[in-house]
C-alpha positions in Angstrom: -12.1 -7.9 -5.8 -10.5 -6.5 -8.9 -6.7 -6.9 -8.8 -5.0 -3.6 -9.6 -1.9 -4.1 -7.6 0.4 -4.7 -10.6 -1.2 -2.1 -12.8 0.8 1.1 -13.2 -1.0 4.5 -13.1 0.0 8.1 -13.8 -1.1 11.4 -12.4 -0.3 14.3 -14.7 -0.8 17.9 -13.5 -1.8 20.9 -15.6 1.7 22.4 -15.1 3.4 19.3 -16.5 4.3 17.7 -13.2 4.1 13.9 -13.4 3.6 11.3 -10.6 3.8 7.5 -11.1 1.9 5.1 -8.9 -0.4 2.1 -8.9 -4.0 1.9 -9.9 -6.9 1.8 -7.5 -10.6 1.4 -8.2 -11.5 1.1 -11.9 -8.9 0.8 -14.6 -9.4 3.9 -16.8 -8.8 7.6 -17.2 -10.4 10.6 -15.4 -9.7 14.3 -15.1 -10.8 17.2 -13.0 -9.6 19.9 -10.6 -7.1 18.7 -8.1 -7.9 19.4 -4.5 -6.9 18.0 -1.1 -8.8 17.1 2.1 -6.8 17.1 5.4 -9.4 15.0 7.5 -8.1 11.9 9.2 -11.5 10.1 9.0 -14.8 10.2 7.1 -13.4 9.3 3.7 -16.7 7.7 2.6 -18.8 10.8 3.4 -16.2 12.9 1.6 -16.3 10.7 -1.5 -20.1 11.1 -1.7 -20.3 14.8 -1.0 -21.9 16.5 -4.1 -19.7 19.6 -3.5 -16.7 17.6 -4.7 -18.3 16.9 -8.1 -15.8 17.4 -10.9 -12.8 17.2 -8.6 -9.9 14.8 -8.2 -9.4 14.4 -4.5 -6.1 13.9 -2.6 -6.7 12.3 0.8 -3.7 13.5 2.9 -4.2 10.9 5.7 -1.7 8.0 5.2 -4.2 5.2 5.4 -7.4 5.3 3.3 -9.8 2.3 3.4 -8.5 1.0 6.8 -12.0 0.9 8.4 -13.8 -0.3 5.3 -17.1 0.8 3.8 -20.5 1.1 5.6 -23.7 1.5 3.7 -25.1 4.3 5.9 -22.0 6.6 5.9 -22.9 8.5 2.7 -23.9 12.0 1.8 -25.6 11.1 -1.5 -26.6 8.1 -3.4 -23.2 7.6 -5.2 -19.5 8.7 -5.2 -19.3 12.3 -6.5 -15.5 12.9 -6.8 -14.0 12.5 -10.3 -10.9 10.6 -9.1 -8.9 9.7 -6.0 -5.3 10.0 -5.0 -3.9 8.2 -1.9 -0.6 7.3 -0.3 -1.7 3.9 1.2 -4.8 2.2 -0.2 -6.0 -0.3 2.4 -8.1 -3.1 1.1 -7.9 -4.9 4.4 -10.1 -3.3 7.0 -10.6 -3.6 10.7 -14.2 -2.8 11.4 -16.6 -5.7 11.7 -19.6 -3.5 10.8 -18.1 -2.7 7.4 -19.8 -4.4 4.5 -17.0 -4.3 1.9 -13.5 -3.0 1.2 -12.7 0.2 -0.5 -11.4 -1.3 -3.7 -14.7 -3.1 -4.4 -16.6 0.2 -3.5 -14.6 2.3 -5.9 -14.8 -0.3 -8.7 -18.6 -0.6 -8.3 -18.9 3.2 -8.6 -16.5 3.1 -11.6 -14.1 5.5 -9.9 -10.5 5.7 -11.2 -7.8 6.2 -8.6 -4.1 6.2 -8.1 -2.1 5.1 -5.0 1.5 4.9 -3.7 1.8 8.6 -4.3 3.8 10.9 -2.0 0.7 12.9 -1.1 2.7 15.2 1.2 4.9 16.3 -1.7 1.9 16.6 -4.0 0.0 18.8 -1.5 3.0 21.0 -0.9 3.3 21.4 -4.7 -0.3 22.6 -5.2 -0.3 24.7 -2.1 2.5 26.7 -3.7 1.2 26.6 -7.3 -2.5 26.8 -6.5 -5.5 24.7 -7.6 -5.1 23.2 -11.0 -6.6 20.5 -13.2 -5.1 17.0 -13.4 -5.6 13.7 -15.1 -5.3 10.1 -13.7 -4.8 7.2 -16.0 -4.2 3.4 -15.6 -5.0 2.5 -19.2 -3.0 5.1 -21.1 0.8 5.4 -20.9 1.2 8.0 -23.6 1.9 11.3 -21.8 1.2 13.4 -24.9 -2.3 11.8 -25.3 -3.0 12.4 -21.6 -1.7 16.0 -21.9 -4.1 16.6 -24.7 -7.1 15.2 -22.8 -6.1 17.3 -19.8 -6.2 20.5 -22.0 -9.8 19.7 -22.8 -10.8 19.6 -19.1 -12.7 22.8 -18.3 -11.6 25.1 -15.5 -13.7 25.1 -12.3 -13.9 28.9 -12.6 -17.0 29.7 -14.7 -18.4 26.1 -14.3 -22.0 25.6 -13.4 -22.4 22.1 -11.8 -25.3 22.3 -9.2 -28.0 21.6 -11.8 -26.2 18.3 -12.6 -26.0 17.0 -9.0 -29.3 18.4 -7.8 -32.4 16.2 -7.5 -34.5 16.1 -10.7 -37.8 16.0 -8.8 -39.0 17.4 -5.5 -39.1 15.0 -2.5 -40.0 15.2 1.2 -38.0 14.5 4.4 -39.4 14.2 7.9 -42.9 14.0 9.4 -45.8 15.8 7.7 -47.2 16.6 11.1 -44.1 18.6 12.1 -45.0 22.2 13.0 -42.3 23.8 10.8 -42.1 23.5 7.0 -38.8 24.3 5.3 -38.2 24.6 1.6 -34.8 23.4 0.6 -33.2 24.5 -2.6 -31.0 21.6 -3.5 -27.7 22.8 -5.1 -26.0 19.6 -4.1 -27.3 19.1 -0.6 -25.7 16.7 1.9 -27.9 14.1 3.6 -26.7 15.0 7.0 -27.8 18.7 6.5 -31.3 17.4 5.9 -31.0 15.1 8.9 -30.0 18.1 11.2 -33.1 20.0 10.1 -35.4 17.0 10.4 -34.1 16.2 13.9 -35.4 19.7 14.9 -39.0 18.7 14.3 -39.3 20.1 10.8 -40.9 18.9 7.6 -38.8 19.5 4.5 -39.6 19.7 0.8 -36.4 19.5 -1.3 -36.6 21.3 -4.6 -34.4 21.0 -7.8 -31.8 23.6 -8.2 -33.6 25.7 -10.9 -36.9 25.8 -9.1 -38.4 29.3 -9.2 -39.4 31.1 -5.9 -43.1 31.1 -6.8 -43.1 27.3 -7.0 -41.4 27.0 -3.6 -43.6 29.6 -2.0 -46.7 27.8 -3.2 -45.9 25.0 -0.7 -46.3 27.7 2.1 -43.0 27.0 3.9 -42.1 28.8 7.1 -38.5 29.2 6.0 -36.0 28.6 3.2 -32.7 26.7 3.2 -30.1 27.2 0.4 -27.7 24.2 0.3 -24.1 23.5 -0.4 -23.0 22.3 -3.9 -20.2 22.3 -6.5 -19.1 24.9 -9.1 -18.8 28.6 -9.5 -21.5 30.7 -7.7 -21.1 33.6 -10.0 -22.5 31.7 -13.0 -25.8 30.6 -11.2 -28.2 33.4 -12.0 -31.2 31.1 -11.5 -30.2 30.5 -7.8 -29.3 34.2 -7.2 -32.7 35.3 -8.5 -34.5 32.8 -6.3 -32.6 34.1 -3.2 -33.3 37.7 -4.2 -37.0 36.9 -4.3 -36.9 35.1 -0.9 -35.2 38.2 0.6 -37.8 40.5 -1.0 -40.5 38.4 0.6 -38.8 38.9 3.9 -38.9 35.2 4.6 -36.4 33.4 7.0 -33.4 32.1 5.1 -30.3 30.1 6.0 -27.5 29.2 3.6 -24.5 26.8 3.9 -21.3 26.9 1.8 -22.5 27.5 -1.8 -25.8 28.8 -0.3 -23.6 31.3 1.6 -22.0 32.4 -1.6 -25.3 32.7 -3.4 -26.7 34.9 -0.6 -23.7 37.1 -1.0 -24.1 37.4 -4.7 -27.8 38.2 -4.3 -26.7 41.2 -2.2 -24.2 42.5 -4.8 -21.2 40.9 -3.1 -18.9 39.1 -5.4 -17.1 35.8 -5.0 -13.7 34.6 -6.2 -11.7 31.4 -6.9 -9.3 30.8 -4.0 -5.6 29.9 -4.5 -6.4 26.8 -2.6 -9.8 26.0 -1.0 -10.5 24.9 2.6 -11.2 21.2 2.9 -10.9 19.4 6.2 -12.3 18.8 9.7 -10.4 21.2 11.9 -10.5 24.7 10.5 -10.7 27.4 13.2 -13.5 30.0 12.9 -14.3 32.9 15.1 -17.9 33.9 15.8 -17.6 37.7 15.8 -21.1 38.1 17.4 -20.3 36.0 20.4 -16.5 36.3 20.6 -16.1 32.5 20.6 -14.2 30.1 18.4 -15.4 27.0 16.7 -13.5 24.1 15.1 -15.3 23.4 11.8 -15.6 21.1 8.9 -15.1 22.8 5.5 -15.2 22.1 1.8 -15.1 25.0 -0.6 -12.9 26.4 -3.4 -14.6 29.8 -3.7 -15.0 32.6 -1.1 -16.9 35.9 -0.6 -15.1 39.1 -1.4 -14.4 41.1 1.8 -13.8 44.3 -0.2 -17.4 44.1 -1.4 -18.8 43.6 2.0 -17.2 46.8 3.4 -19.1 48.7 0.8 -22.5 47.2 1.7 -24.0 48.6 5.0 -26.8 46.0 5.0 -24.4 43.1 5.3 -22.6 42.2 8.5 -19.7 39.7 8.7 -20.5 37.2 11.5 -17.7 34.7 11.2 -14.1 34.7 10.0 -11.5 32.0 9.3 -8.7 32.3 11.9 -6.1 30.8 9.5 -6.5 33.4 6.7 -9.2 35.8 7.8 -11.5 34.9 4.9 -15.2 35.5 5.4 -17.0 32.5 7.0 -20.4 33.9 7.8 -22.7 36.9 7.1 -26.1 38.1 8.0 -28.4 40.6 6.3 -29.2 43.3 8.8 -32.6 44.3 7.6 -33.7 40.8 6.7 -34.2 37.4 8.5 -31.3 35.9 6.5 -27.9 34.5 7.4 -25.3 32.0 6.1 -22.0 30.3 6.8 -19.2 29.2 4.5 -18.4 26.1 6.5 -20.4 22.9 7.3 -22.2 22.9 10.7 -23.7 19.5 10.0 -20.1 18.3 10.2 -20.3 14.8 8.8 -17.6 14.0 9.5 -16.2 16.5 11.9 -16.8 18.3 15.2 -20.2 19.5 16.4 -19.2 23.0 17.6 -21.4 24.7 15.0 -24.7 22.7 15.3 -26.2 25.7 17.1 -26.7 27.4 13.8 -29.6 25.0 12.9 -31.1 25.9 16.3 -30.7 29.6 15.5 -32.5 29.1 12.2 -35.4 27.3 13.9 -35.7 30.1 16.4 -35.6 32.7 13.6 -38.6 30.9 12.0 -40.5 30.7 15.3 
């Protein structure tokens, strides 16, 4: 295990706020947009979620690493966050099934982190000031140099990232004998989303982000799924065009998170960068169609513009966030298409929303 205990580290925010702590993971420097996750468990799944690509993640739970690392608890093949901020970094873990400690895991993935940070104070700061870029360093102590590097870090607004994290070649999931074939547009898809679809007796073909509709259609799928992913949906004309073509073909379509935002954009509904996104495991959502509530897992920094929806008679809001009334779900009235902003696969998180996968299968049938 790499010894980082005695190595000082610095966290410099875009507004000039400086935090001093100790190094975790790889000794080095990293930058990205600062965001926070309020979940009390599931840190490994969060680290490997492609939707976090380009972001420095604050884990608000006190103890991170306390149950170790398990090889199967991942949402992609590597850590996707740009950096990690923790309060207590636990290299000693309690779970016998774990294969390694968190320090070795971060070091192997070359992830730079900082610990011994008052994450409560840090989160309160960015909740007030809004999402901003930051830089972590455990090998540079010159604040002017760090500030200059931070200035060169691009804003998440206007940043296209899905094509970076997407698969480079198509692949299959499930049994070829399954009665339903679903084409998945991979904008940064989580493995557990694919698992939730596969478990419902489907055969999936996962396509790269910039795949044209005609290529997907040539496989003769029964339905289309548009995945989650990182970046700004408004600068993804390739995905928006694909979804427009799916809608024109009147094929069944289901979108999650970024897929939800792309469906909105394809219908002339804009998206916007939130003051702070929603990231955690216990966000309350109301299903307006059923009048019921759900506790949901969420991870997004952009949202759909409510003002645009009210002008579009073909789009109906199906779910809203009960904390701030932001749009959490829509359906296209004259098409077989719907989407949600949150994560019904909920890995980690509650299973209140798994019914949405069943709804999609029933729509296809």
